[in-house]
N, C-alpha and C positions, 0 to 999 in steps of 0.2 A: 833724895840725898844727892843724886847726880847734879840736879839743878843748882843746889846750894854750892856744890863744889865748883861748878862752872862759873857761878857768880863770884866766888872767892878768887878764882883765877883772873877773871876780868877786872875785878876791883884791886888786884895785886895784893890780896891778903895772903895768898899762897904762891910761892915761887915754884914754877915747874922746872924740872931738871932739863938741861940742854939736850940730853939724849932723847927725851920724850918729844921735844919740839922737832928735832931732826927726824925722828921716826914718823911723826905726823905729817911733816912736809914731804918726806919720801913716799909715804903711802898715797897721798893725794897726787903727787906728780907721777908716780909709777902707774897709777890707775888711769890717768888721762893721756899720758905720752904713748904714742902708738908702738914704741919699741917694747918687746917682751922677751924675757929670758926663755920662756916656754910658750911658743905661739899657739893660739887656739886653733888656727887653721891646720896645724900639723897633728896635734893630739886631741883636738875636740875639747870636751869638758875638762879633761886633765890639764889643759893649758891654763885653766883658771887657778891651778894650785899655787902658782907663784904669786898671783894677786892676793889670794886668800892668806898666804903666808906673810906677806908684808903687812896686811891689816891685822893679822893675829899678833905680830910683834908689837904693833902700835897698841892694840887692845890690852896686852899684858902690861906694857909700860904705863898706859893710862890708868889701869886699875891700881898699879903700884903707887902712882901719884895720889890717887884718891885715898888709899890706905894711909899714906904719909900725912895727908891733910886731916883725916879723921883722927889720927893719933895726936896731931897737934892740938885738936879741939879738946881732947880729953885731958891733955897735960896742962891746960890753962886753968 
């Protein structure tokens, strides 16, 4: 089902909300930029909490988009 959803997005059959795009870009940038809100050097494994949090927000928004897409399929 995820593959079909991603194909619908790439084919522009489903329009993704701007907040989801912003969250996706922010998650990728935040992961690769060396600046951290909670540095791993100071807190060790707990320093990964902010990274996981950013990806969790994106995952929730992505799941919401998939539910919107699925609801659109059943209404047609």
